[in-house]
C-alpha positions in Angstrom: -18.8 -84.7 -16.5 -15.3 -85.2 -17.8 -13.5 -82.5 -19.7 -14.1 -82.8 -23.5 -12.0 -81.6 -26.4 -15.1 -81.3 -28.6 -18.5 -79.7 -28.1 -21.9 -79.8 -29.9 -24.1 -76.8 -29.2 -27.4 -76.1 -31.0 -29.4 -72.9 -31.2 -33.2 -73.2 -31.1 -36.0 -70.6 -31.5 -38.9 -69.4 -33.4 -38.9 -68.0 -36.9 -37.1 -64.6 -36.8 -35.5 -65.2 -33.3 -32.0 -64.8 -34.8 -30.8 -68.4 -34.9 -28.7 -68.1 -38.1 -27.3 -64.7 -37.2 -26.2 -65.9 -33.7 -24.8 -69.1 -35.2 -22.6 -67.1 -37.5 -21.5 -64.5 -34.8 -20.9 -67.1 -32.1 -18.9 -69.4 -34.3 -16.7 -66.5 -35.3 -16.2 -65.4 -31.7 -15.5 -68.9 -30.3 -13.7 -70.3 -33.3 -16.2 -73.0 -33.7 -17.6 -74.5 -37.0 -21.1 -73.4 -37.9 -23.6 -75.8 -39.4 -26.7 -74.2 -40.9 -30.0 -75.8 -41.9 -29.3 -78.6 -44.4 -30.5 -77.6 -47.9 -33.0 -80.2 -49.1 -35.5 -79.9 -51.9 -38.6 -81.5 -50.5 -40.3 -83.5 -53.3 -43.6 -83.2 -51.5 -43.6 -79.4 -51.1 -45.8 -78.5 -54.1 -48.3 -81.2 -53.1 -48.2 -80.1 -49.5 -49.2 -76.5 -50.3 -51.9 -77.7 -52.6 -53.4 -80.1 -50.0 -51.8 -79.8 -46.6 -53.9 -82.4 -44.8 -53.2 -85.1 -47.4 -49.4 -84.4 -47.8 -48.3 -83.1 -44.4 -47.2 -86.5 -43.1 -45.1 -87.2 -46.2 -43.5 -83.7 -46.1 -42.7 -83.9 -42.4 -41.2 -87.4 -42.6 -39.0 -86.1 -45.4 -37.8 -83.2 -43.4 -37.3 -85.4 -40.3 -35.1 -87.8 -42.3 -32.9 -85.0 -43.6 -32.5 -83.5 -40.1 -31.7 -86.8 -38.5 -29.0 -87.3 -41.2 -27.7 -83.8 -40.4 -27.7 -84.4 -36.7 -25.8 -87.6 -37.1 -23.1 -85.8 -39.1 -22.7 -83.2 -36.4 -22.3 -85.8 -33.7 -19.6 -87.6 -35.8 -17.8 -84.3 -36.7 -14.4 -83.7 -35.1 -14.2 -80.4 -33.4 -16.5 -77.8 -31.8 -19.7 -77.3 -33.8 -22.6 -74.9 -33.5 -25.9 -75.9 -35.1 -28.6 -73.6 -36.5 -32.0 -75.3 -35.5 -32.3 -78.8 -34.0 -33.9 -82.0 -35.2 -36.3 -81.8 -32.3 -38.0 -78.6 -33.4 -39.4 -80.3 -36.5 -41.4 -82.7 -34.4 -42.0 -80.7 -31.2 -43.0 -77.5 -32.9 -43.9 -77.8 -36.6 -45.4 -81.3 -36.9 -47.4 -80.6 -33.7 -48.6 -77.3 -35.2 -49.8 -79.1 -38.3 -51.7 -81.6 -36.2 -53.3 -79.2 -33.8 -54.3 -76.9 -36.6 -56.1 -79.7 -38.3 -53.6 -80.1 -41.2 -52.3 -83.6 -40.1 -54.6 -86.5 -39.4 -54.4 -88.0 -35.9 -53.2 -91.4 -37.1 -50.6 -89.8 -39.3 -49.4 -87.7 -36.4 -49.2 -90.7 -34.0 -47.2 -92.6 -36.6 -44.9 -89.7 -37.1 -44.4 -89.3 -33.4 -43.6 -93.0 -33.0 -41.0 -92.8 -35.8 -39.5 -89.6 -34.3 -39.3 -91.0 -30.8 -37.8 -94.3 -31.9 -35.1 -92.9 -34.2 -34.2 -89.8 -32.1 -33.7 -92.0 -29.0 -30.5 -93.4 -30.7 -29.0 -90.0 -31.4 -26.8 -88.4 -28.8 -28.2 -85.0 -27.8 -26.2 -81.7 -28.0 -24.1 -80.8 -25.1 -26.1 -77.5 -24.8 -29.2 -76.0 -26.4 -29.3 -72.2 -26.6 -33.0 -71.2 -26.7 -33.7 -67.7 -28.1 -36.9 -66.4 -26.7 -38.7 -63.5 -28.4 -42.0 -61.8 -28.3 -44.2 -61.8 -31.4 -43.4 -58.1 -31.9 -39.7 -58.8 -31.9 -40.1 -61.7 -34.3 -42.2 -59.6 -36.7 -39.6 -56.8 -36.6 -36.8 -59.2 -37.3 -38.8 -60.9 -40.2 -39.6 -57.5 -41.7 -36.0 -56.3 -41.4 -34.5 -59.3 -43.3 -37.2 -59.0 -46.0 -37.7 -62.5 -47.2 -40.5 -62.6 -49.7 -41.9 -66.0 -48.5 -42.1 -64.8 -44.9 -44.0 -61.6 -45.7 -47.5 -63.0 -44.9 -46.7 -64.8 -41.6 -49.5 -64.0 -39.2 -48.8 -62.9 -35.7 -51.2 -65.5 -34.4 -49.1 -68.2 -36.1 -45.9 -67.0 -34.4 -47.7 -66.8 -31.1 -48.8 -70.4 -31.4 -45.3 -71.5 -32.2 -44.0 -69.5 -29.2 -46.3 -71.5 -27.0 -45.1 -74.8 -28.5 -41.5 -73.7 -28.0 -42.0 -72.8 -24.4 -43.8 -76.1 -23.7 -41.1 -78.1 -25.4 -38.3 -76.4 -23.5 -40.1 -76.8 -20.2 -40.3 -80.6 -20.8 -36.8 -81.0 -22.3 -34.3 -83.0 -20.1 -31.7 -84.5 -22.4 -29.2 -81.7 -22.0 -28.9 -78.3 -20.4 -30.7 -75.3 -21.9 -29.4 -71.7 -21.8 -32.5 -69.5 -22.4 -31.8 -66.0 -23.7 -34.6 -63.4 -24.1 -33.6 -61.3 -27.1 -36.4 -58.7 -26.9 -34.0 -56.1 -25.6 -30.9 -57.3 -27.4 -29.4 -56.6 -30.7 -26.4 -58.9 -30.9 -26.1 -58.3 -34.7 -25.4 -54.6 -34.3 -24.3 -54.1 -30.6 -21.0 -55.7 -29.7 -21.8 -55.5 -26.0 -24.9 -57.6 -26.5 -22.9 -60.2 -28.4 -20.1 -60.2 -25.8 -22.7 -60.8 -23.1 -24.0 -63.9 -24.9 -20.5 -65.2 -25.6 -19.6 -64.8 -21.9 -22.8 -66.7 -20.9 -22.0 -69.6 -23.4 -18.4 -69.8 -22.3 -19.4 -69.9 -18.6 -22.0 -72.5 -19.3 -19.6 -74.7 -21.2 -16.9 -74.4 -18.5 -19.4 -75.7 -16.0 -20.4 -78.7 -18.2 -16.7 -79.6 -18.6 -15.9 -79.9 -14.9 
């Protein structure tokens, strides 16, 4: 790989893994520009919560379209960028969960997957994905600490299922390198040494990619 003057790094991980916090801290440490999840008011959301099986396909297609737009903007952006959550997680984790939990019909899921595979194949992948791994206990502790009302009732079983989907997706991923970081024994938000260790790992990884 030739030396590049710009880099696109994405941070992936389950709910409560620390993606947004690490995006902010890493971008400050590296002097990169952070890009957080694109704000988008889903017009299907109320219908989705009223009848998940009927509206899950519509809702997921809306989110997929917004994330694809966001991904394209990041690829076209001049400079070093750090992304909080990837377009791939919508399909590989959350749409899959809806299908396997019985909240998306098989034909809808197959149509969604075909659309996702066709469109995402035209998008350049990130240069690196940082995958934040965390146990369910760690995820629940993080979720409780940040105190978001809408996350209060997230079940441990739900987080465990998403963890399994994340591990399976990362094991199959081949479009770019992955730096996996287990955060169970880290507190990069409060411990400068933990953050410095992650910064060093990312810098070392990026140096190897640019040789």
